[in-house]
C-alpha positions as CSV (number, residue, x, y, z in Angstrom):
1,M,-48.3,-41.5,-6.3
2,M,-44.6,-40.7,-6.0
3,R,-42.7,-42.3,-3.3
4,F,-40.7,-40.3,-0.9
5,L,-37.0,-40.8,0.1
6,F,-35.7,-38.6,2.9
7,I,-32.1,-38.8,3.9
8,I,-30.6,-36.9,6.8
9,L,-26.8,-37.0,6.8
10,N,-24.2,-35.8,9.3
11,I,-25.9,-33.8,12.1
12,I,-23.5,-32.6,14.7
13,S,-24.5,-33.5,18.2
14,F,-22.8,-31.5,21.0
15,G,-24.5,-32.8,24.1
16,A,-27.2,-34.9,25.6
17,Y,-30.8,-34.0,25.0
18,A,-33.7,-34.5,27.2
19,Q,-35.8,-36.4,24.7
20,Q,-34.9,-39.5,22.8
21,G,-34.0,-39.0,19.2
22,Y,-36.1,-40.6,16.4
23,K,-35.4,-44.2,15.6
24,E,-36.3,-46.6,12.8
25,G,-40.0,-47.1,12.6
26,D,-40.9,-43.7,14.1
27,V,-42.9,-41.2,12.1
28,V,-41.4,-37.7,12.0
29,K,-43.9,-35.0,13.0
30,D,-44.2,-31.8,11.0
31,F,-42.1,-28.8,12.0
32,T,-40.9,-25.6,10.5
33,I,-37.5,-25.3,8.6
34,K,-36.9,-21.6,9.4
35,K,-34.0,-20.8,7.0
36,I,-33.0,-22.5,3.7
37,L,-30.1,-21.4,1.5
38,N,-29.8,-22.0,-2.2
39,H,-33.6,-22.6,-2.5
40,P,-36.5,-20.6,-3.9
41,A,-38.2,-20.6,-0.5
42,S,-36.3,-19.1,2.4
43,S,-38.3,-21.2,4.9
44,A,-40.7,-24.1,4.6
45,S,-42.5,-26.8,6.6
46,F,-41.1,-30.3,6.9
47,S,-44.3,-31.6,5.3
48,S,-43.6,-29.6,2.1
49,F,-40.9,-32.1,1.2
50,K,-43.3,-35.1,1.1
51,N,-44.2,-34.8,-2.5
52,K,-41.3,-36.9,-3.9
53,L,-38.1,-38.6,-3.0
54,T,-35.9,-36.3,-1.0
55,I,-32.4,-36.3,0.5
56,I,-31.9,-34.0,3.4
57,D,-28.2,-33.8,4.4
58,F,-27.2,-32.7,7.9
59,F,-23.8,-31.4,6.8
60,G,-20.6,-29.8,8.0
61,T,-18.3,-27.7,5.8
62,W,-15.3,-29.0,7.9
63,C,-16.3,-32.6,7.5
64,V,-14.2,-34.3,4.9
65,P,-16.5,-37.4,4.6
66,C,-19.5,-35.1,4.1
67,I,-17.8,-33.2,1.3
68,K,-16.6,-36.5,-0.3
69,A,-20.2,-37.7,-0.3
70,L,-21.6,-34.8,-2.3
71,P,-20.6,-36.1,-5.8
72,H,-22.2,-39.5,-5.0
73,L,-25.4,-37.8,-3.8
74,K,-25.3,-35.6,-6.9
75,E,-25.2,-38.7,-9.1
76,L,-28.3,-40.1,-7.3
77,Q,-30.0,-36.8,-7.7
78,D,-29.4,-36.7,-11.4
79,K,-30.4,-40.3,-11.9
80,Y,-33.7,-40.0,-10.0
81,K,-34.6,-36.4,-11.0
82,S,-38.4,-36.9,-10.9
83,E,-38.4,-39.0,-7.7
84,L,-35.5,-37.7,-5.6
85,S,-34.5,-34.3,-4.2
86,I,-31.8,-33.5,-1.7
87,L,-31.7,-31.0,1.2
88,L,-28.5,-30.5,3.3
89,V,-28.8,-29.5,7.0
90,S,-26.1,-27.8,9.1
91,N,-26.0,-25.9,12.4
92,E,-23.0,-23.8,11.3
93,E,-23.3,-20.1,10.8
94,E,-25.2,-18.9,7.8
95,S,-22.3,-16.7,6.6
96,K,-19.9,-19.7,6.5
97,L,-22.5,-21.9,4.7
98,S,-23.2,-19.2,2.1
99,K,-19.5,-18.9,1.5
100,F,-19.2,-22.6,1.0
101,I,-22.1,-22.7,-1.5
102,T,-20.5,-19.9,-3.5
103,A,-17.1,-21.5,-3.6
104,K,-18.5,-24.9,-4.8
105,K,-19.1,-25.3,-8.5
106,N,-22.4,-26.9,-9.5
107,F,-23.7,-27.0,-6.0
108,T,-27.4,-27.7,-6.5
109,F,-28.5,-28.8,-3.1
110,P,-30.7,-26.5,-0.9
111,L,-29.1,-26.1,2.6
112,A,-31.2,-25.7,5.8
113,V,-29.6,-23.6,8.5
114,D,-30.3,-25.4,11.8
115,E,-29.8,-22.3,14.0
116,G,-32.1,-23.5,16.8
117,E,-30.8,-27.1,16.3
118,V,-34.4,-28.3,15.7
119,F,-33.1,-31.1,13.4
120,T,-30.3,-31.9,15.8
121,N,-32.6,-32.2,18.8
122,L,-35.1,-34.3,16.9
123,F,-32.7,-36.9,15.4
124,Q,-29.7,-36.7,17.7
125,P,-27.1,-38.3,15.5
126,P,-24.3,-39.7,17.7
127,S,-21.4,-38.8,15.3
128,Y,-20.5,-38.1,11.7
129,P,-21.7,-39.4,9.2
130,H,-25.4,-40.0,10.0
131,S,-28.2,-40.7,7.5
132,V,-31.9,-41.2,8.2
133,I,-34.2,-42.5,5.4
134,L,-37.9,-41.8,5.5
135,N,-40.8,-42.7,3.3
136,G,-43.5,-40.4,2.0
137,E,-45.4,-40.5,5.2
138,G,-42.4,-39.5,7.2
139,K,-41.7,-42.9,8.6
140,I,-38.1,-43.7,9.2
141,L,-37.1,-46.8,7.2
142,Y,-33.4,-46.9,7.8
143,I,-30.5,-45.2,9.6
144,T,-26.9,-45.5,8.5
145,N,-23.5,-43.9,9.2
146,D,-22.2,-44.4,5.7
147,A,-23.7,-42.5,2.8
148,G,-21.7,-44.7,0.4
149,T,-24.1,-47.6,1.1
150,I,-27.0,-45.7,-0.4
151,N,-26.9,-47.2,-3.9
152,E,-29.4,-47.9,-6.6
153,A,-30.5,-51.1,-5.0
154,A,-31.2,-49.3,-1.8
155,I,-33.2,-46.6,-3.6
156,T,-35.3,-49.2,-5.4
157,T,-36.0,-50.9,-2.1
158,W,-37.2,-47.6,-0.5
159,L,-39.1,-46.6,-3.6
160,N,-41.1,-49.7,-3.1
161,N,-41.8,-48.4,0.4
162,K,-39.8,-51.2,2.1
163,P,-37.7,-50.6,5.3
164,G,-34.0,-51.5,5.7
165,M,-31.4,-52.2,3.1
166,P,-31.5,-54.9,0.3
167,D,-29.8,-58.2,1.1
168,T,-27.7,-58.0,-2.1
169,P,-26.4,-54.6,-3.3
170,I,-26.5,-53.6,-6.9
171,E,-23.7,-55.2,-9.0
172,N,-20.4,-53.3,-9.1
173,T,-21.6,-50.8,-6.5
174,E,-19.1,-50.1,-3.7
175,P,-19.4,-47.8,-0.7
176,L,-18.1,-44.3,-1.4
177,I,-16.5,-44.2,2.0
178,Q,-14.9,-47.3,3.3
179,N,-15.4,-48.3,6.9
180,T,-11.7,-48.8,7.6
181,A,-10.2,-45.5,6.5
182,T,-11.2,-41.9,6.1
183,P,-11.0,-40.2,2.7
184,T,-7.6,-38.9,3.7
185,G,-6.2,-42.4,3.9
186,R,-5.7,-42.4,7.6
187,Q,-6.9,-45.4,9.7
188,K,-10.4,-44.7,10.9
189,S,-11.2,-46.0,14.4
190,N,-14.4,-48.0,15.1
191,N,-14.4,-46.4,18.6
192,P,-16.4,-43.2,18.3
193,T,-14.5,-41.6,21.2
194,V,-11.1,-42.3,19.5
195,Q,-12.6,-41.1,16.2
196,L,-13.5,-37.8,17.9
197,S,-9.8,-37.4,18.8
198,Q,-8.8,-38.2,15.2
199,D,-11.3,-35.7,13.8
200,F,-10.1,-33.0,16.2
201,M,-6.5,-33.8,15.0
202,Y,-7.6,-33.5,11.4
203,A,-9.3,-30.1,12.0
204,A,-6.1,-28.9,13.7
205,K,-4.2,-29.9,10.7
206,T,-6.4,-28.4,8.0
207,G,-7.0,-25.1,9.9
208,E,-10.7,-25.6,10.3
209,A,-12.6,-24.4,13.3
210,V,-11.9,-26.7,16.3
211,T,-14.4,-25.1,18.8
212,N,-17.0,-27.8,18.1
213,Y,-14.5,-30.6,18.9
214,E,-13.3,-28.8,22.1
215,E,-16.9,-28.5,23.2
216,Q,-17.7,-32.1,22.5
217,L,-14.6,-33.1,24.5
218,K,-15.4,-30.7,27.3
219,N,-19.1,-31.8,27.6
220,M,-18.4,-35.5,27.4
221,R,-19.5,-37.4,30.5
222,Y,-16.6,-38.6,32.6
223,E,-18.2,-42.1,33.1
224,D,-18.7,-42.3,29.3
225,L,-15.0,-41.5,28.7
226,K,-13.9,-44.2,31.1
227,T,-16.2,-46.7,29.5
228,A,-15.1,-45.8,26.0
229,L,-11.4,-46.3,26.7
230,K,-11.6,-49.9,27.5
231,N,-7.9,-50.9,27.1
232,D,-4.4,-49.5,26.6
233,D,-4.7,-49.3,22.8
234,D,-7.9,-47.2,23.1
235,K,-6.2,-45.0,25.7
236,K,-2.9,-44.5,23.8
237,A,-4.6,-43.7,20.5
238,F,-7.1,-41.2,22.2
239,W,-4.5,-39.4,24.3
240,I,-1.8,-39.2,21.7
241,N,-4.2,-37.7,19.2
242,L,-5.4,-35.2,21.8
243,Y,-1.9,-34.2,23.0
244,N,-0.8,-33.5,19.4
245,A,-4.0,-31.7,18.5
246,Y,-4.1,-29.5,21.6
247,T,-0.4,-28.6,21.1
248,Q,-0.9,-27.5,17.6
249,V,-4.1,-25.5,18.3
250,A,-2.7,-23.8,21.3
251,L,0.6,-22.8,19.7
252,K,-1.1,-21.6,16.5
253,K,-3.2,-19.3,18.6
254,D,-0.2,-17.9,20.5
255,Q,3.3,-18.9,19.7
256,D,4.7,-16.7,22.5
257,Q,3.5,-19.4,24.9
258,Y,6.5,-21.4,23.8
259,K,8.9,-18.9,25.2
260,K,7.9,-20.2,28.7
261,R,7.7,-23.9,27.8
262,R,7.5,-25.1,31.4
263,S,4.3,-23.1,32.0
264,F,3.0,-24.2,28.6
265,F,3.3,-27.9,29.3
266,R,2.2,-27.7,32.9
267,G,-0.7,-25.3,32.5
268,K,-4.1,-27.0,32.9
269,K,-5.8,-25.3,30.0
270,F,-7.6,-28.3,28.3
271,V,-11.0,-29.5,29.5
272,I,-12.0,-33.1,28.8
273,A,-15.1,-34.7,30.3
274,G,-15.5,-31.8,32.6
275,K,-11.9,-32.0,34.1
276,D,-8.9,-29.9,33.5
277,Y,-5.7,-31.3,32.0
278,S,-2.3,-30.1,31.1
279,L,-0.1,-31.6,28.4
280,D,2.1,-33.0,31.1
281,N,-1.0,-34.7,32.7
282,M,-1.7,-36.4,29.4
283,E,1.9,-37.5,28.7
284,H,3.3,-38.3,32.1
285,G,0.2,-38.9,34.1
286,I,-1.9,-41.0,31.7
287,L,0.4,-42.3,28.9
288,R,3.4,-42.9,31.2
289,R,1.4,-44.2,34.1
290,S,1.9,-41.4,36.7
291,K,5.7,-41.1,36.1
292,L,7.5,-38.1,37.6
293,V,8.7,-35.9,34.7
294,W,12.3,-35.5,35.7
295,S,13.3,-38.8,37.1
296,L,14.6,-40.4,33.9
297,G,11.6,-42.7,34.1
298,H,12.6,-44.4,37.3
299,F,10.1,-43.0,39.8
300,S,6.3,-42.6,39.9
301,K,4.1,-40.3,41.8
302,L,3.3,-41.4,45.3
303,F,-0.2,-40.1,45.4
304,P,-1.7,-39.7,41.8
305,K,-5.2,-38.3,41.6
306,K,-8.1,-40.7,41.3
307,T,-9.0,-39.6,37.8
308,E,-5.4,-40.2,36.7
309,K,-5.4,-43.7,38.2
310,E,-8.7,-44.5,36.5
311,L,-7.6,-43.2,33.0
312,R,-4.0,-44.1,32.8
313,V,-2.5,-47.0,30.9
314,D,-1.8,-50.3,32.6
315,A,1.7,-50.5,31.1
316,V,4.2,-47.9,29.9
317,D,4.9,-48.2,26.1
318,Y,8.2,-46.5,25.2
319,R,6.9,-46.0,21.6
320,I,4.6,-43.2,22.7
321,H,7.8,-41.0,22.8
322,F,8.0,-41.4,19.0
323,A,4.4,-40.4,18.5
324,L,4.0,-37.3,20.8
325,N,4.7,-34.0,19.1
326,C,5.5,-31.1,21.5
327,G,5.9,-28.4,18.7
328,A,9.7,-28.5,18.6
329,K,11.9,-29.2,15.6
330,S,13.2,-32.4,17.2
331,C,9.7,-33.8,17.8
332,P,8.4,-36.8,15.9
333,P,6.0,-36.0,13.0
334,I,2.3,-36.1,13.7
335,A,0.1,-39.0,12.5
336,Y,-3.5,-40.2,13.2
337,Y,-3.6,-43.1,15.6
338,A,-6.3,-45.8,15.9
339,P,-6.4,-48.7,18.4
340,E,-7.2,-51.2,15.6
341,K,-3.7,-50.7,14.1
342,L,-1.9,-49.1,17.0
343,D,0.9,-51.7,17.4
344,Q,1.8,-51.5,13.7
345,Q,1.5,-47.7,13.7
346,L,3.7,-47.2,16.8
347,E,6.3,-49.7,15.4
348,L,6.6,-47.7,12.2
349,A,6.7,-44.4,14.0
350,T,9.5,-45.8,16.2
351,K,11.5,-47.1,13.2
352,N,11.0,-44.0,11.1
353,Y,12.0,-41.6,13.9
354,L,15.0,-43.6,15.0
355,K,16.2,-44.0,11.4
356,S,16.1,-40.2,10.9
357,E,17.3,-39.1,14.4
358,S,19.9,-41.7,15.4
359,S,23.3,-42.7,14.0
360,Y,25.8,-45.4,14.5
361,N,29.6,-45.1,14.1
362,A,31.2,-48.6,13.8
363,E,34.7,-47.2,14.0
364,N,34.4,-45.8,17.5
365,N,31.5,-48.1,18.4
366,E,29.1,-45.3,19.4
367,A,25.4,-44.8,18.8
368,Q,24.0,-41.3,18.9
369,L,20.3,-41.4,20.0
370,P,17.6,-38.7,20.3
371,A,17.6,-36.7,23.5
372,I,14.1,-37.9,24.6
373,M,15.6,-41.4,25.1
374,G,18.0,-40.0,27.6
375,W,15.3,-38.0,29.4
376,F,13.1,-41.1,29.9
377,R,15.7,-43.8,29.7
378,A,13.9,-46.2,32.1
379,D,10.9,-46.2,29.8
380,F,13.2,-47.8,27.2
381,G,14.8,-50.3,29.6
382,G,17.9,-48.3,30.1
383,K,20.8,-48.4,27.6
384,K,20.6,-52.1,27.4
385,G,17.0,-51.8,26.3
386,M,17.9,-49.1,23.8
387,R,20.5,-51.4,22.1
388,K,17.8,-54.1,21.8
389,I,15.5,-51.5,20.1
390,L,18.2,-50.5,17.7
391,K,18.9,-54.1,16.8
392,K,15.2,-54.8,16.4
393,H,14.9,-52.1,13.8
394,Q,18.3,-53.1,12.2
395,L,19.9,-49.8,13.0
396,I,23.0,-51.5,14.5
397,P,24.5,-54.9,13.9
398,E,23.3,-57.9,15.9
399,D,26.7,-58.4,17.5
400,A,27.2,-54.7,18.3
401,N,27.4,-53.3,21.8
402,P,27.9,-49.6,21.3
403,K,28.4,-46.8,23.7
404,I,25.2,-44.7,24.0
405,K,25.4,-40.9,23.6
406,F,22.4,-38.6,23.4
407,K,22.0,-35.7,21.0
408,K,21.1,-32.2,21.9
409,Y,17.4,-31.4,21.5
410,N,16.3,-28.7,19.1
411,W,13.6,-26.7,20.8
412,D,13.0,-24.3,17.8
413,L,9.3,-24.0,17.2
414,Y,8.2,-26.2,14.2
415,L,4.5,-26.5,13.7
416,D,2.5,-28.5,11.1
417,N,5.0,-31.4,11.1
418,Y,2.4,-33.9,9.8
419,K,2.9,-37.3,8.3
420,T,0.3,-38.3,5.7
421,E,-0.3,-41.7,7.3
422,I,1.2,-44.5,9.3
423,E,-0.3,-47.7,8.2
């Protein structure tokens, strides 16, 4: 009797569900798959896939790791033709999925349209990627968030109807998707909440639909957000990514907003964990620890709101000014920030921005610095602190004590100013 391998990859979960999702050791009950694309049958029962090894892929067309996994899954399909089949599952619109299938060459996988989110409600994957492996009786043998770990040794284990992964992977087999970085090369966070902000940022960059991310951020429980952002590195990475992503998304929808910049930055138009935020809230309230906007960084709010006090950083880090992009030509470029490498990333962002936006004239002993350093000069430790920063990054001689002047800020709109990576 042929064994059965059932893999469910990458379901999107947009909220909490009343029932608990299936876990390892559970037996999945039969249900109807109402719509299947790229398959002889337009609908089928779950039990109809129990005649041989099968891979069912909960999939997103916007999800880069999902797309990167397809060639690997195709190799497995070709190698185990008589024992393995693959079904993708997505809760995206049928029209978008059909377009994706048509655009892809040699796309052989059937794709289930999870319109009623039947799969999503049953398995409740916490994030992308997500894989569930079942045997021929529908029993879940293993759950993983990395399709690259599904190798020949794993398949052999499951073909023998054993749960879990083999102790030693097959020789020369490496994960398709490394745990430390996404396929784009950016540092991938181990914190799912920060990773959500990174994925939102990536969708904003690529022009993919961002509604799903906005909904996830909106519907997140406030208590869960507080718990997830445990320290300043978590907080800085999360809010920098969100600030940059929301700015890009909002201005791409309506560039006329930039004509009234004060309203644009102050308007509470972004909902996170059920609460309204403006870009100013994110920057000055949370990342600058309740600083007043126009006080040169010297004064803080007397009575900040409770949520701001609960979410804000413990200490102001001047380097955030070289990571936040407000959509103007003088803004720093956008990168993907992760708490695991945040110190290194912010150091490089600072050095790169100052190297391109500052200058030093030894003859008249004068340093020209970016306007943002003048606006928030107390964040940098005043002009004395600025000189230390310049020396740290070898932008002025160690024995120099230059006069500090600030350049004019260029407010011309300049979107899509992305840096490939800061690592």
